[in-house]
Backbone as CSV, one residue per row, in Angstrom:
resi,resn,N_x,N_y,N_z,CA_x,CA_y,CA_z,C_x,C_y,C_z
1,MET,68.548,82.844,99.656,68.157,83.942,100.718,67.016,84.637,100.064
2,SER,66.319,85.310,100.815,65.267,86.080,100.236,65.639,87.451,100.101
3,PRO,64.987,88.461,99.524,64.918,89.715,99.314,64.811,90.479,101.084
4,GLN,64.006,89.978,101.567,63.679,90.597,103.010,64.984,90.241,103.924
5,ALA,65.315,89.018,104.062,66.465,88.656,104.584,67.918,89.449,104.280
6,LEU,68.068,89.731,102.870,68.909,90.715,102.686,68.739,91.992,102.959
7,GLU,67.569,92.583,102.779,67.419,93.838,103.178,67.887,93.931,104.420
8,THR,67.261,92.962,105.598,67.906,93.091,106.970,69.123,93.067,107.251
9,LEU,69.818,92.526,106.475,71.162,92.268,106.865,71.960,93.715,106.202
10,MET,71.277,94.178,105.198,72.026,95.503,104.761,71.569,96.367,105.706
11,SER,70.427,96.494,106.180,70.030,97.364,107.097,71.213,97.198,108.432
12,ASP,71.606,96.237,108.869,72.331,96.238,109.908,73.581,96.712,109.779
13,ILE,74.200,96.398,108.277,75.448,97.225,108.063,75.441,98.521,107.921
14,GLU,74.154,99.173,107.294,73.924,100.376,107.292,73.772,101.136,108.752
15,THR,73.828,100.105,109.804,73.628,100.799,111.457,74.952,101.715,111.723
16,SER,75.927,100.695,110.971,77.513,101.296,111.416,78.134,102.182,110.147
17,ASP,77.467,102.312,109.395,77.945,103.033,108.001,76.694,103.484,107.260
18,PRO,75.849,104.638,107.712,74.652,105.107,106.884,74.950,105.676,105.837
19,LEU,74.425,105.473,105.220,74.122,106.341,103.552,73.264,107.502,103.658
20,ASP,73.873,108.578,102.984,72.764,109.687,102.855,71.951,109.563,101.384
21,PHE,70.643,109.749,101.979,69.677,109.794,100.780,68.936,111.142,100.977
22,SER,69.518,111.930,101.508,68.949,113.428,101.588,68.483,114.047,100.715
23,ASP,69.403,113.923,99.491,68.874,114.510,98.083,68.492,113.634,96.880
24,LEU,68.099,112.678,97.287,67.714,111.516,96.150,66.111,111.568,96.046
25,ALA,65.926,110.916,95.055,64.359,111.185,94.667,63.435,109.428,95.324
26,ILE,64.695,108.745,96.081,64.418,107.507,96.678,64.833,107.492,97.857
27,ASP,63.997,106.910,98.838,64.477,106.750,100.075,65.666,105.541,100.522
28,GLU,66.044,105.586,101.681,67.102,104.267,102.018,65.954,102.915,101.966
29,ALA,64.944,102.790,102.372,64.042,101.658,102.186,63.883,101.211,101.019
30,GLY,63.621,102.061,100.107,63.336,101.516,98.823,64.363,101.372,97.786
31,ALA,65.663,102.032,98.083,66.940,101.763,97.515,67.239,100.154,98.034
32,ARG,67.296,100.012,99.060,67.720,98.595,99.780,66.831,97.611,99.267
33,SER,65.469,97.953,99.311,64.810,96.777,98.592,64.834,96.450,97.235
34,LEU,65.334,97.634,96.468,65.420,97.467,94.966,66.919,96.640,94.831
35,MET,67.952,97.121,95.562,69.184,96.440,95.305,68.897,94.954,95.563
36,ALA,68.257,94.681,96.995,68.234,93.300,97.407,67.603,92.273,96.507
37,GLN,66.520,93.123,96.057,65.691,92.111,95.163,66.641,91.832,93.541
38,HIS,67.348,93.068,93.427,68.086,92.883,92.478,69.333,91.619,92.412
39,PHE,69.709,91.774,93.489,70.964,90.597,93.995,70.145,89.473,93.799
40,CYS,69.078,89.119,94.511,68.562,87.751,94.905,68.138,87.291,93.362
41,GLN,67.742,88.221,92.298,67.486,87.626,90.981,68.790,87.160,90.458
42,LEU,69.772,88.055,90.351,70.720,87.521,89.665,71.533,86.205,90.446
43,ASP,71.327,86.078,91.743,71.569,84.647,92.395,70.535,83.873,91.719
44,GLU,69.416,83.839,91.205,68.502,83.058,90.677,68.893,82.889,89.345
45,SER,69.188,83.907,88.725,69.943,83.435,87.358,71.046,82.651,87.141
46,LEU,72.048,82.750,88.198,73.428,82.404,88.027,72.911,80.833,88.184
47,SER,72.080,80.709,89.457,71.744,79.334,89.500,71.323,78.296,88.544
48,ASP,70.175,79.354,87.697,69.504,78.870,86.541,70.467,78.448,85.493
49,ALA,71.507,79.450,85.453,72.554,78.995,84.613,73.360,77.557,84.823
50,GLY,73.330,77.226,85.562,73.912,75.992,86.229,75.168,76.369,87.323
51,LEU,75.369,77.714,87.878,76.330,77.415,88.776,75.884,77.008,90.143
52,ASP,76.940,76.185,90.564,76.833,75.875,92.131,76.511,77.066,93.152
53,ALA,76.426,76.682,94.251,76.508,77.918,95.305,78.178,78.469,95.394
54,GLU,78.904,77.580,95.196,80.137,78.219,95.649,80.840,79.256,94.597
55,ASP,80.201,78.689,93.125,80.420,79.645,91.881,79.622,80.832,92.258
56,ARG,78.652,80.856,92.507,77.675,82.244,92.742,78.141,82.771,93.695
57,VAL,78.932,82.346,94.780,79.357,83.305,95.948,80.588,83.857,95.172
58,ALA,81.213,83.062,94.427,82.339,83.904,93.884,82.072,85.126,92.930
59,VAL,80.881,84.916,92.173,80.385,85.667,91.252,80.175,87.095,92.002
60,MET,79.423,86.677,93.320,78.428,87.756,94.317,79.823,88.477,94.621
61,ALA,81.033,87.921,95.179,82.237,88.491,95.931,82.769,89.697,94.822
62,ALA,82.896,88.908,93.695,83.415,90.141,92.304,82.373,91.266,92.390
63,ILE,81.377,90.961,92.418,80.254,92.174,92.124,80.572,93.264,93.331
64,ALA,80.555,92.335,94.517,80.886,93.388,95.574,82.094,94.281,95.667
65,ALA,83.214,93.449,95.249,84.486,93.919,95.245,84.501,95.220,94.158
66,HIS,83.999,94.790,93.047,83.881,95.964,91.881,83.056,96.982,92.575
67,THR,82.034,97.056,93.016,81.302,97.908,93.685,81.750,98.889,94.726
68,MET,82.417,98.223,95.602,83.451,98.765,96.603,84.817,99.537,95.747
69,GLU,85.136,98.941,94.933,86.248,99.675,94.317,85.509,100.981,93.439
70,ALA,84.394,101.252,92.831,83.589,102.077,92.078,83.450,103.288,93.234
71,ASN,83.028,102.576,94.696,82.509,103.369,95.593,83.903,104.114,96.377
72,PHE,84.687,103.376,96.304,86.139,104.236,96.628,86.548,105.241,95.581
73,LEU,86.303,104.912,94.295,86.821,105.820,93.392,85.869,107.128,93.559
74,ILE,84.334,107.225,93.828,83.750,108.010,93.801,84.174,109.020,95.214
75,HIS,84.447,108.530,96.297,84.562,108.753,97.327,86.048,109.666,97.411
76,ILE,87.055,109.062,96.441,88.262,109.996,96.482,88.335,111.010,95.667
77,GLN,87.310,111.074,94.473,87.145,112.198,93.612,86.370,112.909,94.448
78,ARG,85.482,112.756,95.325,84.748,113.818,96.178,85.766,114.610,97.053
79,LEU,86.492,113.691,97.799,87.475,114.239,98.693,88.629,115.089,97.741
80,ARG,88.886,114.597,96.817,89.797,115.840,95.649,89.120,117.123,95.413
81,ASP,87.692,116.827,95.160,86.952,118.225,94.419,86.755,118.931,95.478
82,GLN,86.741,118.510,97.159,86.505,119.418,98.201,87.489,120.593,98.463
83,GLY,88.563,120.403,98.075,89.720,121.164,98.514,91.106,120.839,97.547
84,GLU,92.149,121.843,97.545,93.400,121.401,96.835,94.328,120.850,98.051
85,GLY,95.156,119.929,97.780,96.149,119.523,98.261,95.809,118.302,99.044
86,PHE,94.402,117.560,98.195,94.159,116.314,98.512,95.438,115.244,98.589
87,ASP,95.954,114.578,99.783,96.977,113.598,99.034,96.764,112.178,99.731
88,LEU,96.239,111.575,98.435,95.902,110.135,98.661,96.433,109.144,99.247
89,ARG,97.946,109.343,99.268,98.825,108.217,99.906,98.504,108.440,101.733
90,ARG,98.597,110.008,101.871,98.403,110.118,103.558,96.979,109.546,103.748
91,TRP,96.076,109.924,103.211,94.608,109.474,103.361,94.261,108.110,103.819
92,MET,95.171,107.058,102.820,95.169,105.883,102.825,95.988,105.480,103.963
93,ALA,97.054,106.059,104.103,97.740,105.618,105.412,97.274,105.908,106.884
94,GLU,96.531,106.858,106.742,95.549,107.331,108.109,94.605,106.288,108.311
95,ARG,94.055,105.276,107.361,93.054,104.565,107.244,93.933,103.000,107.292
96,GLY,95.120,103.079,107.600,95.709,101.752,107.623,95.930,101.001,106.130
97,PHE,95.630,101.825,104.911,95.978,100.818,103.916,97.324,101.428,103.303
98,GLY,97.558,100.347,102.436,98.868,100.369,102.031,100.372,100.146,102.491
99,GLY,101.357,100.286,101.772,102.487,100.061,102.826,103.789,101.018,102.683
């Protein structure tokens, strides 16, 4: 996959889940390009190290899951900082998480 193809897919995702770059020194196109290039370079490095496509997908899935975990943590910390009384269990239940 090329960085440009990945940027297009990222842009499609961001249409339904936009990111806020308003107070950053990089715009969304620049950030998207940087991350797409990095991701493709990582894939190439994994291939050069001898990983087949299935193993590279597994590594990329682990990276994506870890990134989602970090994003979740940052989001929860922001919600907690916005005011007292933030209830994580209630927040998760309202979104269909947990049991």
